[in-house]
N, C-alpha and C positions, 0 to 999 in steps of 0.2 A: 281359788278355793272352789269354780265351778271349773275353771281349767284340770285342777289334779284330781276330782272325781271324774272329769273324762277320760284324762289318761288310763284311770285306773280300769274302767269300767270295759274301755277299748281291749287295754293288757287282756282281760279275764276272757275277752267275748274273743282274742286270738288264740290264746294259753287253749280254750274248750275247742277252739275250731283245727288246731293242728295235733291236738291229742288224737281225735275225729279221725282226720285224712290221713294222718300218718302211722296209724297202728298198726300192728300186726293182728290178725284173728285166727285162734289157733284152737280147733276143739276135738276130742275123740267122743266115741260112743264103743259098744263095746257087749257082746253076749254074755249075759248075766250068771246065765245058768252054765257058761265054758269052766272048765277047771284049766286053767291056762300050767299050772305045775306040770303038767305030763307033755307039755310041749318044750324042744330043748333045740331039734336043728328047724332048717328054713328051707327054702328054694325060692330061687325069681322065677315069678311068672313074665307075662309082658308091661315092660314099661313103656307108654306111651308120652309122651312131650311135643309140644310143637319146636325146641329147640334139642336138638340131635346131642348134643350135649350137655343136658341136664340130665337124660338116658343116667349116666354115670355119677353123677353129681350123687342125684335122687340113692342112688344104690350106694353108692360110700357111704351117705350119712344116713341112711335106718341100719345098712350093714356096723358101723362102727356102733351104733345106740344099741342092737340088739345080743352085739356082744363083750357088750360092756354088760349087761345082764345077763351074761354067760348061755344063750343062745351059739350055735354053728350051722355056719351056710357050707350044704352040702349041694354040688352041680344039677341031682335031681335028690328026688325023693324023699326031700324032708318033710318032716310031719306039720307044718305049717307053710302054703305057697302064696308071695306076697303079689300083687298086683300093685300099677302104679300107674296115677295121668294128673296130668296137668288139662287148665283151662283159661286161656289169655281170652282177656276182651276188657272192651274201653269200657269205662265207668264217666259218666258225667258229673260232677262233684261244681256245689254251690255253695259260692260265700257272698257274706254279705258284709260291710263294713259302713259305719256310722260317723260320719262326721262332725255331729252335733246328738246332744239325748234333749237339746230344744232350749227352754227359754232358762233354765236353771232357778234359782231358789226368788220365791219372792209369792206374790196371793196369787198360790193355786189351790190346795188341799182345805184349806181352811182360814179363816183369818185370826190373826191373832198370833201367840205367842205360844205357839206345840199344841199337843194335841189337845181338844177342847177348851183352847184358849191357856193350856200350859204351856212353858216352851221357848221355843225360838220360831220365828216369825216365819211362817204362811206353808212352807212344803216348794212340790214343785213348780214348778210357771207351768206355762201353756208351750205350746209347738214342739211343731216334728223332729224338725233338725235333716240333713240330706242323708241316704243311701244311695251308695254303689253295691252295684253288684255283679260278679264275674264268675261264670261259668269255664271251668274247662273240662279237658278231657282227660282221664289219667288210666293207663297200663294197669289193670288188676291182674295177677295170675291166680286161681284157686289150684291147689294141691292137692290129692286123694290117695291115700295109701292104705291099699285094704288088706288083712293078714285073715286067709281062707285056710280051713283043716280041710290037709292035702288028698283024705283019704273020702269023709262026707261032704266036701266040697260047699260045707256050710260058713259064710260068713262069721269070724270070730273076733274081729277088734275093726274099726276105723278110723283114720284119722287124716284130719282136714285143714288148711292153710290156705288164709286166704290174706296177699298185701300186695301192698300198690307197686309196681315196674319201676325201677331207676332206669335211666339209659346208660349206666356205669353196669357189666356183667359181672364184676366183682362184688360189688356192694348187695348184689342177685344173688349172688352167691353163699354172702355171710348171712343173708337173710334167711334162705335155706334153710343153711344147715344149724341158724338157732332156730327156726319153727320142728324143724324135724325133731331136734335136741326138747323144745318143749312137748313133744308130740307125747315122747315115749320116756318124757319125764319120772309119769307115776308106770310104768309098762315092768313088767305084766301086773294087772288087776289083781286085785286083791278078791280070795274069794268073799261072796258075801257081802260086797258094796257094790 
């Protein structure tokens, strides 16, 4: 009984830490006063990335999303100008693994059988068990995509994706495409939302 309970709790801890460590985070925000129905064309401004191969990959992913929404890319003079950038940094991640929860069932929280003498015998025992903590460095990328009104230079919309980077470039490209797809899922914003 004690071993199976420890396995279930250890599994829950592992699952919880892996969801946090490997989850992508995509956020968007926009000018709630802007009327997005007036915009149908766009041009690219500057795209600054730490890896020159990602300039074209970002542009291709954004082009695919906007063109699926009926927007048209023009070489210059679009009603919206798009800028993009990334920021790569290393992030410290800490994980703690417990090899035991302590003394198990026994005389812990109360004497007798259950709550106030009713139920089973005792509760959790005393003891802390041992913990192993490891710290790793994970490469993390932030990609920002900004849409500006070309005539007023006012920021209309911003998308931000944060993801752990892999050593596999194909995986990173697939993650980038997925994150940009998530960014533009509800685009263009509906009036009054």
